C-alpha positions in Angstrom: 102.4 110.1 118.2 102.3 110.5 114.4 99.0 108.7 113.9 97.3 110.6 116.7 97.3 114.1 115.5 94.0 116.0 115.1 93.2 119.4 113.6 91.4 121.7 116.0 88.5 123.8 114.9 88.4 127.5 115.6 85.8 126.9 118.3 88.0 124.3 120.0 90.9 126.6 119.9 88.8 129.3 121.5 87.7 126.9 124.3 91.3 126.0 125.0 92.5 129.6 125.0 89.7 130.6 127.4 90.5 127.9 129.9 94.3 127.3 129.7 97.6 129.2 129.8 99.2 129.8 126.5 103.0 129.2 126.5 105.2 131.2 124.1 108.2 129.2 123.0 111.3 131.4 122.8 113.7 128.8 121.4 113.4 125.4 119.7 112.4 123.0 122.4 112.1 119.2 122.6 108.9 118.3 124.4 108.8 114.6 123.8 111.7 112.2 122.8 111.4 109.0 120.9 110.3 106.1 123.1 109.2 108.5 125.9 105.7 108.5 127.3 104.5 112.1 127.0 103.9 114.0 130.2 101.3 116.3 128.6 99.1 116.6 125.5 100.0 119.5 123.3 97.7 121.9 121.5 99.6 123.9 119.0 97.8 127.2 118.8 100.3 129.0 116.5 103.6 128.0 115.0 105.2 124.7 114.1 106.1 121.4 115.6 108.6 119.0 114.0 108.1 115.3 114.4 111.6 113.6 114.4 113.0 110.1 114.3 116.7 109.5 114.9 117.2 113.3 114.8 115.7 113.6 111.3 112.6 115.6 110.6 109.7 113.3 109.5 106.9 115.8 109.4 106.0 119.4 110.2 102.8 120.0 112.1 101.1 123.3 111.7 99.0 125.6 113.9 95.7 124.3 115.2 96.8 120.7 115.9 96.4 118.5 119.0 98.8 115.7 119.7 100.0 113.3 122.3 96.6 112.7 124.0 96.4 109.0 123.0 99.9 108.2 124.2 99.4 110.2 127.4 96.2 108.5 128.4 97.3 105.0 127.5 100.8 105.4 128.8 102.3 104.5 125.4 105.8 105.5 124.4 105.9 107.9 121.4 107.4 106.5 118.2 108.7 109.9 117.3 110.2 112.9 118.9 108.3 116.2 119.2 110.2 119.5 118.8 108.3 122.8 119.2 109.8 125.5 117.0 110.8 129.0 118.1 108.0 131.6 118.3 105.3 129.0 118.6 102.4 129.2 121.0 101.2 126.0 122.8 98.8 124.8 125.5 99.9 121.9 127.6 97.2 119.5 128.8 98.0 117.3 131.8 96.9 113.7 132.2 94.9 114.3 135.4 93.1 117.2 133.8 92.2 115.1 130.8 91.0 112.1 132.8 89.0 114.4 135.1 87.4 116.1 132.2 86.4 112.7 130.7 84.3 112.1 133.8 82.6 115.5 133.7 80.3 115.5 130.6 79.6 119.2 131.2 83.3 120.1 130.9 84.3 121.9 127.7 87.5 119.8 127.6 85.4 116.7 127.8 83.7 117.5 124.5 87.0 118.5 122.9 88.7 115.2 123.8 85.6 113.3 122.8 85.7 114.9 119.4 89.5 114.1 119.2 88.9 110.4 120.1 86.1 110.1 117.6 88.3 111.5 114.8 91.0 109.0 115.6 88.6 106.0 115.7 87.4 106.9 112.2 91.0 106.7 110.8 
């Protein structure tokens, strides 16, 4: 998951907020474990996510980040764990929603994911 993190623009965050439920995290919460295939993509709207390996923090991800899409679509296990920290706000993006949006070029999510994939291909 570490190499597939993208920063979201304010416009992209607005699109996500308009079309998806925002989840407020009340306590630290593990969303993805090492070697687990993610069940959802994660858009971190506000707060912090820790990427962990063997229970040690590798990196802290800040607000406005999108992660887990590549592993979700390609059914790849995550190399790191993902812990959402208390008081964060996230949007969860399901695989079927992402795949459906990739077929609908008029979908706002289509353009968001297309931008995300383009950024990762450039790395």
